[in-house]
PDB file with one MODEL, atoms N, CA, C and O in Angstrom:
MODEL        1
ATOM      1  N   PRO A   1     -34.034  89.628 -15.830  1.00  0.00           N
ATOM      2  CA  PRO A   1     -33.088  90.232 -16.528  1.00  0.00           C
ATOM      3  C   PRO A   1     -32.665  91.452 -15.549  1.00  0.00           C
ATOM      4  O   PRO A   1     -33.043  91.447 -14.378  1.00  0.00           O
ATOM      5  N   PHE A   2     -32.052  92.254 -15.950  1.00  0.00           N
ATOM      6  CA  PHE A   2     -31.432  93.858 -14.951  1.00  0.00           C
ATOM      7  C   PHE A   2     -31.276  94.737 -15.416  1.00  0.00           C
ATOM      8  O   PHE A   2     -30.238  95.043 -16.002  1.00  0.00           O
ATOM      9  N   PRO A   3     -32.698  95.720 -15.247  1.00  0.00           N
ATOM     10  CA  PRO A   3     -33.375  96.849 -15.186  1.00  0.00           C
ATOM     11  C   PRO A   3     -31.594  98.205 -15.171  1.00  0.00           C
ATOM     12  O   PRO A   3     -30.933  98.560 -14.195  1.00  0.00           O
ATOM     13  N   VAL A   4     -31.413  98.566 -16.631  1.00  0.00           N
ATOM     14  CA  VAL A   4     -30.280  99.700 -16.776  1.00  0.00           C
ATOM     15  C   VAL A   4     -31.352 100.770 -17.425  1.00  0.00           C
ATOM     16  O   VAL A   4     -32.432 100.566 -17.980  1.00  0.00           O
ATOM     17  N   GLU A   5     -30.712 101.862 -17.171  1.00  0.00           N
ATOM     18  CA  GLU A   5     -31.377 103.318 -17.000  1.00  0.00           C
ATOM     19  C   GLU A   5     -29.533 102.846 -19.046  1.00  0.00           C
ATOM     20  O   GLU A   5     -28.474 102.218 -19.020  1.00  0.00           O
ATOM     21  N   LEU A   6     -30.166 103.518 -20.064  1.00  0.00           N
ATOM     22  CA  LEU A   6     -29.687 104.550 -20.934  1.00  0.00           C
ATOM     23  C   LEU A   6     -29.379 105.490 -20.799  1.00  0.00           C
ATOM     24  O   LEU A   6     -29.537 106.220 -19.820  1.00  0.00           O
ATOM     25  N   LYS A   7     -28.675 105.750 -22.122  1.00  0.00           N
ATOM     26  CA  LYS A   7     -28.367 106.820 -22.395  1.00  0.00           C
ATOM     27  C   LYS A   7     -29.115 107.159 -24.148  1.00  0.00           C
ATOM     28  O   LYS A   7     -29.844 106.168 -24.173  1.00  0.00           O
ATOM     29  N   ALA A   8     -29.332 107.731 -25.257  1.00  0.00           N
ATOM     30  CA  ALA A   8     -29.078 107.896 -26.552  1.00  0.00           C
ATOM     31  C   ALA A   8     -28.010 107.805 -26.744  1.00  0.00           C
ATOM     32  O   ALA A   8     -27.314 108.305 -25.860  1.00  0.00           O
ATOM     33  N   GLY A   9     -26.853 106.816 -28.558  1.00  0.00           N
ATOM     34  CA  GLY A   9     -26.532 106.928 -28.483  1.00  0.00           C
ATOM     35  C   GLY A   9     -25.010 106.906 -27.767  1.00  0.00           C
ATOM     36  O   GLY A   9     -23.925 107.343 -28.150  1.00  0.00           O
ATOM     37  N   LYS A  10     -25.367 106.302 -26.733  1.00  0.00           N
ATOM     38  CA  LYS A  10     -23.550 106.216 -25.902  1.00  0.00           C
ATOM     39  C   LYS A  10     -24.079 103.871 -26.343  1.00  0.00           C
ATOM     40  O   LYS A  10     -25.148 103.279 -26.497  1.00  0.00           O
ATOM     41  N   ASN A  11     -22.258 103.323 -26.359  1.00  0.00           N
ATOM     42  CA  ASN A  11     -22.569 102.908 -26.783  1.00  0.00           C
ATOM     43  C   ASN A  11     -22.241 101.944 -25.127  1.00  0.00           C
ATOM     44  O   ASN A  11     -22.040 102.482 -24.038  1.00  0.00           O
ATOM     45  N   TYR A  12     -22.276 100.367 -25.418  1.00  0.00           N
ATOM     46  CA  TYR A  12     -23.050  99.849 -23.929  1.00  0.00           C
ATOM     47  C   TYR A  12     -22.152  98.362 -24.481  1.00  0.00           C
ATOM     48  O   TYR A  12     -22.430  98.166 -25.664  1.00  0.00           O
ATOM     49  N   ALA A  13     -21.231  97.363 -23.964  1.00  0.00           N
ATOM     50  CA  ALA A  13     -21.275  95.970 -23.914  1.00  0.00           C
ATOM     51  C   ALA A  13     -21.666  95.127 -23.063  1.00  0.00           C
ATOM     52  O   ALA A  13     -21.548  95.121 -21.838  1.00  0.00           O
ATOM     53  N   TRP A  14     -22.205  94.307 -23.865  1.00  0.00           N
ATOM     54  CA  TRP A  14     -23.599  93.691 -22.459  1.00  0.00           C
ATOM     55  C   TRP A  14     -22.823  92.598 -22.896  1.00  0.00           C
ATOM     56  O   TRP A  14     -22.671  92.291 -24.078  1.00  0.00           O
ATOM     57  N   CYS A  15     -22.040  91.667 -21.344  1.00  0.00           N
ATOM     58  CA  CYS A  15     -21.581  90.352 -21.109  1.00  0.00           C
ATOM     59  C   CYS A  15     -22.683  88.942 -21.918  1.00  0.00           C
ATOM     60  O   CYS A  15     -23.908  88.820 -21.882  1.00  0.00           O
ATOM     61  N   SER A  16     -21.433  87.897 -22.712  1.00  0.00           N
ATOM     62  CA  SER A  16     -22.659  87.846 -23.123  1.00  0.00           C
ATOM     63  C   SER A  16     -21.782  85.952 -22.973  1.00  0.00           C
ATOM     64  O   SER A  16     -21.873  84.914 -23.629  1.00  0.00           O
ATOM     65  N   CYS A  17     -21.175  86.293 -22.014  1.00  0.00           N
ATOM     66  CA  CYS A  17     -20.484  85.065 -21.858  1.00  0.00           C
ATOM     67  C   CYS A  17     -20.625  84.784 -19.863  1.00  0.00           C
ATOM     68  O   CYS A  17     -19.894  83.980 -19.283  1.00  0.00           O
ATOM     69  N   GLY A  18     -21.522  85.497 -19.258  1.00  0.00           N
ATOM     70  CA  GLY A  18     -22.125  85.430 -17.344  1.00  0.00           C
ATOM     71  C   GLY A  18     -20.694  86.143 -16.280  1.00  0.00           C
ATOM     72  O   GLY A  18     -20.932  86.822 -15.281  1.00  0.00           O
ATOM     73  N   HIS A  19     -19.557  85.881 -16.656  1.00  0.00           N
ATOM     74  CA  HIS A  19     -18.328  85.692 -15.895  1.00  0.00           C
ATOM     75  C   HIS A  19     -18.557  87.316 -15.989  1.00  0.00           C
ATOM     76  O   HIS A  19     -17.701  87.552 -15.137  1.00  0.00           O
ATOM     77  N   SER A  20     -18.790  87.957 -16.166  1.00  0.00           N
ATOM     78  CA  SER A  20     -18.278  89.696 -15.611  1.00  0.00           C
ATOM     79  C   SER A  20     -19.663  89.826 -14.088  1.00  0.00           C
ATOM     80  O   SER A  20     -20.774  89.469 -13.696  1.00  0.00           O
ATOM     81  N   ALA A  21     -18.617  90.510 -13.834  1.00  0.00           N
ATOM     82  CA  ALA A  21     -18.767  90.638 -11.845  1.00  0.00           C
ATOM     83  C   ALA A  21     -19.779  92.464 -12.134  1.00  0.00           C
ATOM     84  O   ALA A  21     -20.266  93.267 -11.339  1.00  0.00           O
ATOM     85  N   LYS A  22     -19.721  92.438 -13.079  1.00  0.00           N
ATOM     86  CA  LYS A  22     -20.390  94.146 -13.431  1.00  0.00           C
ATOM     87  C   LYS A  22     -21.949  93.965 -14.594  1.00  0.00           C
ATOM     88  O   LYS A  22     -22.344  94.858 -15.344  1.00  0.00           O
ATOM     89  N   GLN A  23     -22.422  92.944 -14.480  1.00  0.00           N
ATOM     90  CA  GLN A  23     -23.354  92.281 -14.647  1.00  0.00           C
ATOM     91  C   GLN A  23     -25.165  93.418 -14.944  1.00  0.00           C
ATOM     92  O   GLN A  23     -26.161  93.321 -14.227  1.00  0.00           O
ATOM     93  N   PRO A  24     -25.058  94.090 -15.830  1.00  0.00           N
ATOM     94  CA  PRO A  24     -25.260  92.762 -17.171  1.00  0.00           C
ATOM     95  C   PRO A  24     -24.202  93.063 -18.728  1.00  0.00           C
ATOM     96  O   PRO A  24     -24.273  92.683 -19.897  1.00  0.00           O
ATOM     97  N   PHE A  25     -23.142  94.056 -17.835  1.00  0.00           N
ATOM     98  CA  PHE A  25     -22.151  94.948 -18.663  1.00  0.00           C
ATOM     99  C   PHE A  25     -20.687  94.130 -18.791  1.00  0.00           C
ATOM    100  O   PHE A  25     -20.437  93.519 -17.752  1.00  0.00           O
ATOM    101  N   CYS A  26     -19.704  93.989 -19.799  1.00  0.00           N
ATOM    102  CA  CYS A  26     -18.793  93.903 -19.802  1.00  0.00           C
ATOM    103  C   CYS A  26     -17.507  93.598 -18.806  1.00  0.00           C
ATOM    104  O   CYS A  26     -16.586  93.868 -19.578  1.00  0.00           O
ATOM    105  N   ASP A  27     -17.229  93.424 -18.258  1.00  0.00           N
ATOM    106  CA  ASP A  27     -15.899  93.572 -17.433  1.00  0.00           C
ATOM    107  C   ASP A  27     -14.156  93.262 -17.451  1.00  0.00           C
ATOM    108  O   ASP A  27     -13.138  93.439 -16.781  1.00  0.00           O
ATOM    109  N   GLY A  28     -14.806  92.480 -19.150  1.00  0.00           N
ATOM    110  CA  GLY A  28     -13.251  91.953 -19.745  1.00  0.00           C
ATOM    111  C   GLY A  28     -13.202  90.014 -19.081  1.00  0.00           C
ATOM    112  O   GLY A  28     -12.688  89.105 -19.734  1.00  0.00           O
ATOM    113  N   ALA A  29     -13.704  89.878 -18.044  1.00  0.00           N
ATOM    114  CA  ALA A  29     -13.778  88.537 -17.125  1.00  0.00           C
ATOM    115  C   ALA A  29     -13.255  87.425 -19.124  1.00  0.00           C
ATOM    116  O   ALA A  29     -12.223  86.834 -19.444  1.00  0.00           O
ATOM    117  N   HIS A  30     -14.250  87.602 -19.705  1.00  0.00           N
ATOM    118  CA  HIS A  30     -14.043  85.674 -20.798  1.00  0.00           C
ATOM    119  C   HIS A  30     -12.879  86.069 -21.397  1.00  0.00           C
ATOM    120  O   HIS A  30     -12.367  85.424 -22.312  1.00  0.00           O
ATOM    121  N   LYS A  31     -12.298  87.354 -20.830  1.00  0.00           N
ATOM    122  CA  LYS A  31     -10.496  87.079 -21.729  1.00  0.00           C
ATOM    123  C   LYS A  31      -9.949  85.775 -21.262  1.00  0.00           C
ATOM    124  O   LYS A  31      -9.164  85.126 -21.953  1.00  0.00           O
ATOM    125  N   GLN A  32     -10.308  85.441 -20.244  1.00  0.00           N
ATOM    126  CA  GLN A  32      -9.619  84.592 -18.589  1.00  0.00           C
ATOM    127  C   GLN A  32     -10.446  83.249 -18.999  1.00  0.00           C
ATOM    128  O   GLN A  32      -9.967  82.282 -19.592  1.00  0.00           O
ATOM    129  N   ALA A  33     -12.456  83.473 -18.335  1.00  0.00           N
ATOM    130  CA  ALA A  33     -12.908  82.627 -17.772  1.00  0.00           C
ATOM    131  C   ALA A  33     -13.682  81.683 -19.125  1.00  0.00           C
ATOM    132  O   ALA A  33     -14.112  80.530 -19.097  1.00  0.00           O
ATOM    133  N   ALA A  34     -13.652  82.636 -20.211  1.00  0.00           N
ATOM    134  CA  ALA A  34     -14.937  81.992 -21.489  1.00  0.00           C
ATOM    135  C   ALA A  34     -13.464  82.861 -23.150  1.00  0.00           C
ATOM    136  O   ALA A  34     -13.624  83.616 -24.109  1.00  0.00           O
ATOM    137  N   PRO A  35     -12.684  82.374 -22.759  1.00  0.00           N
ATOM    138  CA  PRO A  35     -11.660  82.957 -23.944  1.00  0.00           C
ATOM    139  C   PRO A  35     -12.280  82.401 -25.972  1.00  0.00           C
ATOM    140  O   PRO A  35     -11.580  82.159 -26.956  1.00  0.00           O
ATOM    141  N   GLY A  36     -12.938  82.403 -25.900  1.00  0.00           N
ATOM    142  CA  GLY A  36     -14.088  82.380 -27.140  1.00  0.00           C
ATOM    143  C   GLY A  36     -14.846  83.387 -27.212  1.00  0.00           C
ATOM    144  O   GLY A  36     -15.301  83.716 -28.307  1.00  0.00           O
ATOM    145  N   ALA A  37     -15.106  83.999 -26.216  1.00  0.00           N
ATOM    146  CA  ALA A  37     -16.765  84.557 -26.107  1.00  0.00           C
ATOM    147  C   ALA A  37     -16.013  86.294 -26.230  1.00  0.00           C
ATOM    148  O   ALA A  37     -14.899  86.688 -25.882  1.00  0.00           O
ATOM    149  N   SER A  38     -17.091  86.979 -26.825  1.00  0.00           N
ATOM    150  CA  SER A  38     -16.580  88.524 -26.999  1.00  0.00           C
ATOM    151  C   SER A  38     -17.685  89.095 -26.109  1.00  0.00           C
ATOM    152  O   SER A  38     -18.395  88.138 -25.801  1.00  0.00           O
ATOM    153  N   PRO A  39     -18.228  90.390 -25.468  1.00  0.00           N
ATOM    154  CA  PRO A  39     -19.493  90.587 -25.463  1.00  0.00           C
ATOM    155  C   PRO A  39     -19.975  91.503 -26.892  1.00  0.00           C
ATOM    156  O   PRO A  39     -19.091  91.854 -27.674  1.00  0.00           O
ATOM    157  N   LEU A  40     -20.985  91.748 -27.083  1.00  0.00           N
ATOM    158  CA  LEU A  40     -21.823  92.491 -27.250  1.00  0.00           C
ATOM    159  C   LEU A  40     -21.985  93.794 -27.303  1.00  0.00           C
ATOM    160  O   LEU A  40     -22.500  94.547 -26.476  1.00  0.00           O
ATOM    161  N   HIS A  41     -21.228  94.144 -28.947  1.00  0.00           N
ATOM    162  CA  HIS A  41     -21.401  96.298 -28.791  1.00  0.00           C
ATOM    163  C   HIS A  41     -22.913  95.796 -29.277  1.00  0.00           C
ATOM    164  O   HIS A  41     -23.525  94.884 -29.833  1.00  0.00           O
ATOM    165  N   PHE A  42     -23.079  97.459 -28.459  1.00  0.00           N
ATOM    166  CA  PHE A  42     -24.763  98.386 -28.846  1.00  0.00           C
ATOM    167  C   PHE A  42     -25.227  99.361 -28.327  1.00  0.00           C
ATOM    168  O   PHE A  42     -25.585  99.391 -27.150  1.00  0.00           O
ATOM    169  N   ARG A  43     -25.325 100.755 -29.488  1.00  0.00           N
ATOM    170  CA  ARG A  43     -25.176 101.822 -28.891  1.00  0.00           C
ATOM    171  C   ARG A  43     -26.911 101.374 -28.527  1.00  0.00           C
ATOM    172  O   ARG A  43     -27.599 100.451 -28.963  1.00  0.00           O
ATOM    173  N   ALA A  44     -27.301 102.788 -27.263  1.00  0.00           N
ATOM    174  CA  ALA A  44     -28.645 102.803 -27.192  1.00  0.00           C
ATOM    175  C   ALA A  44     -29.661 103.516 -28.223  1.00  0.00           C
ATOM    176  O   ALA A  44     -29.493 104.696 -28.530  1.00  0.00           O
ATOM    177  N   GLU A  45     -30.469 102.929 -28.621  1.00  0.00           N
ATOM    178  CA  GLU A  45     -31.563 104.427 -28.897  1.00  0.00           C
ATOM    179  C   GLU A  45     -32.476 105.519 -29.209  1.00  0.00           C
ATOM    180  O   GLU A  45     -32.986 106.146 -30.138  1.00  0.00           O
ATOM    181  N   GLN A  46     -32.411 105.416 -27.939  1.00  0.00           N
ATOM    182  CA  GLN A  46     -33.609 106.123 -26.433  1.00  0.00           C
ATOM    183  C   GLN A  46     -32.689 105.780 -25.241  1.00  0.00           C
ATOM    184  O   GLN A  46     -32.006 104.838 -24.841  1.00  0.00           O
ATOM    185  N   ASP A  47     -33.199 107.662 -24.707  1.00  0.00           N
ATOM    186  CA  ASP A  47     -32.796 107.088 -23.167  1.00  0.00           C
ATOM    187  C   ASP A  47     -34.140 106.617 -22.295  1.00  0.00           C
ATOM    188  O   ASP A  47     -35.321 106.938 -22.426  1.00  0.00           O
ATOM    189  N   GLY A  48     -33.557 105.835 -21.467  1.00  0.00           N
ATOM    190  CA  GLY A  48     -34.509 105.021 -20.728  1.00  0.00           C
ATOM    191  C   GLY A  48     -34.237 103.850 -20.011  1.00  0.00           C
ATOM    192  O   GLY A  48     -33.114 103.347 -19.975  1.00  0.00           O
ATOM    193  N   THR A  49     -35.352 103.334 -19.361  1.00  0.00           N
ATOM    194  CA  THR A  49     -35.304 101.664 -18.916  1.00  0.00           C
ATOM    195  C   THR A  49     -35.661 101.178 -19.548  1.00  0.00           C
ATOM    196  O   THR A  49     -36.833 101.140 -19.923  1.00  0.00           O
ATOM    197  N   ALA A  50     -34.170 100.244 -20.145  1.00  0.00           N
ATOM    198  CA  ALA A  50     -34.038  98.629 -20.436  1.00  0.00           C
ATOM    199  C   ALA A  50     -33.942  98.015 -19.537  1.00  0.00           C
ATOM    200  O   ALA A  50     -33.589  98.336 -18.402  1.00  0.00           O
ATOM    201  N   TRP A  51     -34.334  96.788 -20.066  1.00  0.00           N
ATOM    202  CA  TRP A  51     -33.995  95.120 -19.245  1.00  0.00           C
ATOM    203  C   TRP A  51     -33.273  94.124 -20.368  1.00  0.00           C
ATOM    204  O   TRP A  51     -33.772  93.449 -21.267  1.00  0.00           O
ATOM    205  N   LEU A  52     -31.483  94.366 -19.821  1.00  0.00           N
ATOM    206  CA  LEU A  52     -31.144  93.622 -20.576  1.00  0.00           C
ATOM    207  C   LEU A  52     -31.058  92.258 -19.699  1.00  0.00           C
ATOM    208  O   LEU A  52     -31.199  92.138 -18.482  1.00  0.00           O
ATOM    209  N   CYS A  53     -30.694  90.937 -21.000  1.00  0.00           N
ATOM    210  CA  CYS A  53     -30.916  90.441 -20.279  1.00  0.00           C
ATOM    211  C   CYS A  53     -30.301  89.221 -19.762  1.00  0.00           C
ATOM    212  O   CYS A  53     -30.407  88.425 -20.695  1.00  0.00           O
ATOM    213  N   GLY A  54     -29.677  88.595 -18.725  1.00  0.00           N
ATOM    214  CA  GLY A  54     -28.956  87.768 -17.187  1.00  0.00           C
ATOM    215  C   GLY A  54     -28.784  86.518 -17.334  1.00  0.00           C
ATOM    216  O   GLY A  54     -27.890  85.882 -16.775  1.00  0.00           O
ATOM    217  N   CYS A  55     -29.890  85.904 -18.341  1.00  0.00           N
ATOM    218  CA  CYS A  55     -29.662  84.365 -18.641  1.00  0.00           C
ATOM    219  C   CYS A  55     -29.077  84.111 -20.275  1.00  0.00           C
ATOM    220  O   CYS A  55     -29.447  83.158 -20.962  1.00  0.00           O
ATOM    221  N   LYS A  56     -28.379  84.859 -20.603  1.00  0.00           N
ATOM    222  CA  LYS A  56     -27.319  84.354 -21.523  1.00  0.00           C
ATOM    223  C   LYS A  56     -28.315  83.848 -22.564  1.00  0.00           C
ATOM    224  O   LYS A  56     -27.672  83.540 -23.567  1.00  0.00           O
ATOM    225  N   ARG A  57     -30.049  83.567 -22.796  1.00  0.00           N
ATOM    226  CA  ARG A  57     -30.056  82.690 -23.401  1.00  0.00           C
ATOM    227  C   ARG A  57     -31.494  83.437 -24.729  1.00  0.00           C
ATOM    228  O   ARG A  57     -32.299  82.910 -25.497  1.00  0.00           O
ATOM    229  N   THR A  58     -31.259  84.381 -24.483  1.00  0.00           N
ATOM    230  CA  THR A  58     -32.383  85.133 -25.178  1.00  0.00           C
ATOM    231  C   THR A  58     -32.086  85.197 -26.745  1.00  0.00           C
ATOM    232  O   THR A  58     -31.009  84.876 -27.247  1.00  0.00           O
ATOM    233  N   ARG A  59     -33.511  85.785 -27.635  1.00  0.00           N
ATOM    234  CA  ARG A  59     -33.035  85.493 -28.667  1.00  0.00           C
ATOM    235  C   ARG A  59     -32.978  86.719 -29.075  1.00  0.00           C
ATOM    236  O   ARG A  59     -32.534  86.845 -30.216  1.00  0.00           O
ATOM    237  N   THR A  60     -33.494  88.361 -28.135  1.00  0.00           N
ATOM    238  CA  THR A  60     -32.941  88.798 -28.902  1.00  0.00           C
ATOM    239  C   THR A  60     -31.943  89.999 -28.325  1.00  0.00           C
ATOM    240  O   THR A  60     -32.094  91.221 -28.322  1.00  0.00           O
ATOM    241  N   PRO A  61     -30.890  89.177 -27.850  1.00  0.00           N
ATOM    242  CA  PRO A  61     -29.347  90.102 -27.446  1.00  0.00           C
ATOM    243  C   PRO A  61     -29.102  91.492 -27.556  1.00  0.00           C
ATOM    244  O   PRO A  61     -28.359  91.893 -28.451  1.00  0.00           O
ATOM    245  N   PRO A  62     -29.675  92.341 -26.696  1.00  0.00           N
ATOM    246  CA  PRO A  62     -29.137  92.053 -25.413  1.00  0.00           C
ATOM    247  C   PRO A  62     -30.548  92.157 -24.429  1.00  0.00           C
ATOM    248  O   PRO A  62     -30.451  92.328 -23.214  1.00  0.00           O
ATOM    249  N   TYR A  63     -31.570  92.059 -24.973  1.00  0.00           N
ATOM    250  CA  TYR A  63     -32.343  92.896 -24.100  1.00  0.00           C
ATOM    251  C   TYR A  63     -33.371  91.098 -23.785  1.00  0.00           C
ATOM    252  O   TYR A  63     -33.430  90.059 -24.444  1.00  0.00           O
ATOM    253  N   CYS A  64     -33.946  91.504 -22.587  1.00  0.00           N
ATOM    254  CA  CYS A  64     -34.788  89.981 -22.419  1.00  0.00           C
ATOM    255  C   CYS A  64     -35.400  89.644 -22.947  1.00  0.00           C
ATOM    256  O   CYS A  64     -36.287  90.498 -22.967  1.00  0.00           O
ATOM    257  N   ASP A  65     -35.713  88.759 -23.613  1.00  0.00           N
ATOM    258  CA  ASP A  65     -37.124  88.558 -24.134  1.00  0.00           C
ATOM    259  C   ASP A  65     -38.387  87.253 -23.668  1.00  0.00           C
ATOM    260  O   ASP A  65     -39.316  86.789 -24.328  1.00  0.00           O
ATOM    261  N   GLY A  66     -38.009  87.019 -22.545  1.00  0.00           N
ATOM    262  CA  GLY A  66     -38.082  86.327 -21.044  1.00  0.00           C
ATOM    263  C   GLY A  66     -37.909  85.099 -21.236  1.00  0.00           C
ATOM    264  O   GLY A  66     -38.285  84.173 -20.518  1.00  0.00           O
ATOM    265  N   THR A  67     -37.130  85.042 -22.557  1.00  0.00           N
ATOM    266  CA  THR A  67     -36.182  83.117 -21.874  1.00  0.00           C
ATOM    267  C   THR A  67     -35.853  82.638 -20.581  1.00  0.00           C
ATOM    268  O   THR A  67     -35.800  81.417 -20.436  1.00  0.00           O
ATOM    269  N   HIS A  68     -35.727  83.044 -20.054  1.00  0.00           N
ATOM    270  CA  HIS A  68     -35.097  83.046 -18.424  1.00  0.00           C
ATOM    271  C   HIS A  68     -36.572  82.230 -17.937  1.00  0.00           C
ATOM    272  O   HIS A  68     -36.327  81.380 -17.080  1.00  0.00           O
ATOM    273  N   LYS A  69     -37.653  82.296 -18.213  1.00  0.00           N
ATOM    274  CA  LYS A  69     -38.585  81.295 -17.621  1.00  0.00           C
ATOM    275  C   LYS A  69     -38.902  80.487 -18.146  1.00  0.00           C
ATOM    276  O   LYS A  69     -40.012  80.034 -17.864  1.00  0.00           O
ATOM    277  N   GLU A  70     -38.157  79.897 -19.132  1.00  0.00           N
ATOM    278  CA  GLU A  70     -38.928  78.277 -20.203  1.00  0.00           C
ATOM    279  C   GLU A  70     -38.005  77.687 -19.576  1.00  0.00           C
ATOM    280  O   GLU A  70     -37.030  78.188 -19.015  1.00  0.00           O
ATOM    281  N   GLU A  71     -38.365  76.399 -19.683  1.00  0.00           N
ATOM    282  CA  GLU A  71     -38.492  74.833 -19.158  1.00  0.00           C
ATOM    283  C   GLU A  71     -36.915  74.453 -19.426  1.00  0.00           C
ATOM    284  O   GLU A  71     -36.409  73.749 -18.552  1.00  0.00           O
ATOM    285  N   ALA A  72     -36.342  74.715 -20.182  1.00  0.00           N
ATOM    286  CA  ALA A  72     -34.875  74.938 -20.147  1.00  0.00           C
ATOM    287  C   ALA A  72     -33.772  75.188 -19.571  1.00  0.00           C
ATOM    288  O   ALA A  72     -32.815  74.464 -19.297  1.00  0.00           O
ATOM    289  N   VAL A  73     -34.125  77.056 -19.288  1.00  0.00           N
ATOM    290  CA  VAL A  73     -33.311  78.070 -17.761  1.00  0.00           C
ATOM    291  C   VAL A  73     -33.625  77.370 -16.662  1.00  0.00           C
ATOM    292  O   VAL A  73     -32.811  76.869 -15.886  1.00  0.00           O
ATOM    293  N   GLN A  74     -35.541  77.301 -16.533  1.00  0.00           N
ATOM    294  CA  GLN A  74     -35.531  76.990 -14.898  1.00  0.00           C
ATOM    295  C   GLN A  74     -35.480  75.961 -14.446  1.00  0.00           C
ATOM    296  O   GLN A  74     -35.881  75.834 -13.289  1.00  0.00           O
ATOM    297  N   GLY A  75     -34.684  74.166 -15.565  1.00  0.00           N
ATOM    298  CA  GLY A  75     -34.848  73.411 -15.043  1.00  0.00           C
ATOM    299  C   GLY A  75     -32.932  72.893 -15.036  1.00  0.00           C
ATOM    300  O   GLY A  75     -32.577  71.781 -14.643  1.00  0.00           O
ATOM    301  N   ALA A  76     -31.945  73.966 -15.550  1.00  0.00           N
ATOM    302  CA  ALA A  76     -30.609  73.561 -15.349  1.00  0.00           C
ATOM    303  C   ALA A  76     -30.170  73.822 -14.583  1.00  0.00           C
ATOM    304  O   ALA A  76     -30.378  74.933 -14.097  1.00  0.00           O
ATOM    305  N   GLN A  77     -29.199  72.829 -13.970  1.00  0.00           N
ATOM    306  CA  GLN A  77     -28.583  72.445 -12.944  1.00  0.00           C
ATOM    307  C   GLN A  77     -27.675  73.472 -13.106  1.00  0.00           C
ATOM    308  O   GLN A  77     -27.960  74.249 -14.018  1.00  0.00           O
ATOM    309  N   LEU A  78     -26.800  73.673 -12.572  1.00  0.00           N
ATOM    310  CA  LEU A  78     -26.433  75.343 -11.510  1.00  0.00           C
ATOM    311  C   LEU A  78     -24.503  74.563 -11.407  1.00  0.00           C
ATOM    312  O   LEU A  78     -24.348  73.405 -11.019  1.00  0.00           O
ATOM    313  N   PRO A  79     -23.666  75.176 -11.694  1.00  0.00           N
ATOM    314  CA  PRO A  79     -22.832  74.532 -11.923  1.00  0.00           C
ATOM    315  C   PRO A  79     -22.116  74.145 -10.700  1.00  0.00           C
ATOM    316  O   PRO A  79     -22.409  75.088  -9.966  1.00  0.00           O
ATOM    317  N   THR A  80     -21.255  73.250  -9.904  1.00  0.00           N
ATOM    318  CA  THR A  80     -21.127  73.370  -8.793  1.00  0.00           C
ATOM    319  C   THR A  80     -19.120  73.239  -8.682  1.00  0.00           C
ATOM    320  O   THR A  80     -18.555  73.325  -7.592  1.00  0.00           O
TER     321      THR A  80
ENDMDL
END
């Protein structure tokens, strides 16, 4: 996960495709790398540090829920 400082009331775009160079936020890379994907837009509810998902398999997007620790993620083959 990515620890990020969020500001209450500010809008953010979380990268859901994994291709952004500005992880965990969207930089528009999905338009070419994953045309069917789109970012998740959300508004921070409070100021402070939040842990945003990096594995993209969280059940509570955009926030990390620990899914990255599961075998399905840990045992996944990396693209070559």
